N, C-alpha and C positions, 0 to 999 in steps of 0.2 A: 504493500500500500504506500509506504513512504517513498519507495523507489520510483513509483509511477508519478507521484507528486513532484519529485525532483526532476524527473524526465519532462514533465509538463512545463515546469518552471524554466528548465533549460531551453526548451523549444520556444517559449515566450521570450526569454532573454535573447535568443538568437534572432527572433523576428525584430525585436526592438533595436538590437545592434545593427542589423541589416538596414533598417529604415534610417537610422541616424547616419550610418556609413554612406548610404545612397545620397542623402541630403548633402553631406560633406563633399562627396565626389562631384556632385553637380556644381557646388560652389567653386571647387578647384578647377573644374572644366571651364566655368565662366571666367575665372581669373586668367587661365591660360589663353582663352580666346581673346580677351582684352589685351593681354600682353602681346599676342601675335599681331593684333590690329595696330598697336602702338609701334611695333617694330616695322610693320608694313608702311605706316604713315611716315616714319623716319626715312625709310628707303625711298619713298615717293618724293619726299622733300629733297633728299640728296640728289636724286635724278633731276628734279626741277631746277635746283640751284646750279647744277652743271650746265643745264640748257641756258640759264640766265647769265652765264659768265660773259658771253659775247653780246653784241647788240641783238636784241630780240624784239620783234614787233609788239609784244605785250608791254614793253617798257613805255611805249608811247601812251598806253592807257593805264599806267600804274598797275599792271598785272602782277608784277612781282610783289608789290605791297599787298595786294588783295590775296595773293596766294599765301604769303606769310601770315596774314591775319587768319585766313581759313585754317591753315596748318596749326597755328597756335591755339585757336579755339578748340579744334578737334583733339589736339594733344591734351589740352587741359581737361576736356570732357572725358576722354578715355582714361586719363590718370585718376580722375575722381571716381569713375566707375570701377576701376581696378582696385583702388584703395577701399572702396565700399565692399567689394567682393572679398578682399583680403580680411577686412575687419569682421565680416560675417563668418568667414571661414575660421578665424581665430576664436570668435565667440562660440562656435559649435564644437571646438576641440574638447572642452571639459565634458560635454554631454557624450561625445564619442568615447572618451576615456572611461567615463562612468559606465556606459553601456558595455564596453569591452570588459571592464572589471567584473561587472555582474555576470556576464556571460562566462568568464573564466571560473569564477567562484562556483557558480551553479553547476558548471560542467564537472568540476572537481568533486563537489558534494554528490552529484548524481552517480559518479563512478565509484564512490566508496561503498 
């Protein structure tokens, strides 16, 4: 009787851990996606700056200024989103550790 209760609690703790781990994984994927977008934006900016080194038709319309404004705004937005995703990820770490601890303890108790 006691063994089946431990087994049930172990299954429940496994489900809780899996749910918390899945949420944490989604946050890490979001952070990785934003990091990739920021690096892609930096590459695009470097390519554009190379094109602007010589006389470029967009200089007549202040295109390089507008481009830099656009890049700066997007870099700032992506940085804030990445920081938000990192903060949420860090906030979920204690819950993940707690769920893993419960899972480990209950598994040990169920095996005794």
